[in-house]
C-alpha positions in Angstrom: 41.4 -12.7 82.4 40.5 -9.9 84.4 42.4 -10.4 87.0 45.6 -9.6 84.3 44.5 -7.0 82.8 44.7 -5.2 87.0 48.2 -6.2 87.2 49.1 -5.2 83.6 47.3 -2.1 84.2 49.2 -1.3 87.7 52.2 -2.1 86.0 52.0 0.9 83.5 51.2 3.5 86.0 47.6 2.9 87.6 48.6 2.3 91.6 46.0 3.6 93.8 43.5 1.3 96.0 40.4 2.9 93.9 41.6 1.3 91.0 41.3 -2.1 93.0 45.3 -1.9 94.3 45.8 -5.5 95.4 49.1 -6.1 97.7 49.1 -9.6 97.1 49.5 -9.0 93.0 53.0 -6.9 93.5 55.3 -9.8 92.5 52.9 -10.5 88.9 53.5 -6.5 88.7 56.6 -7.0 89.1 56.9 -9.5 86.7 55.1 -7.6 84.6 58.0 -4.1 84.7 60.6 -6.7 84.4 59.4 -8.1 81.2 58.9 -4.3 79.7 62.2 -3.0 80.9 63.9 -6.5 79.4 62.1 -5.8 76.2 63.8 -2.4 75.9 67.0 -3.7 76.8 67.2 -6.5 74.5 65.8 -3.9 71.3 68.1 -1.6 72.5 71.5 -3.9 72.3 70.1 -5.7 69.2 69.5 -1.9 67.5 73.7 -1.7 68.6 74.7 -4.8 67.6 73.1 -3.8 64.0 75.2 -0.7 64.5 78.5 -2.6 65.0 77.9 -5.1 62.7 77.0 -2.9 59.9 80.3 -1.1 60.4 82.7 -4.0 60.3 80.5 -5.3 57.1 
């Protein structure tokens, strides 16, 4: 669990060696960042879809 918290911490912006940065975790950090961005994009598309459906109906 501690490794997961470090990955999430680095994914959210804490990216220094004094924070415990580990080069082996870069792929995990990228996965967390892709999940965050993907969730934001999905939310945006759902909002746009809701507006369009509201105009049509």
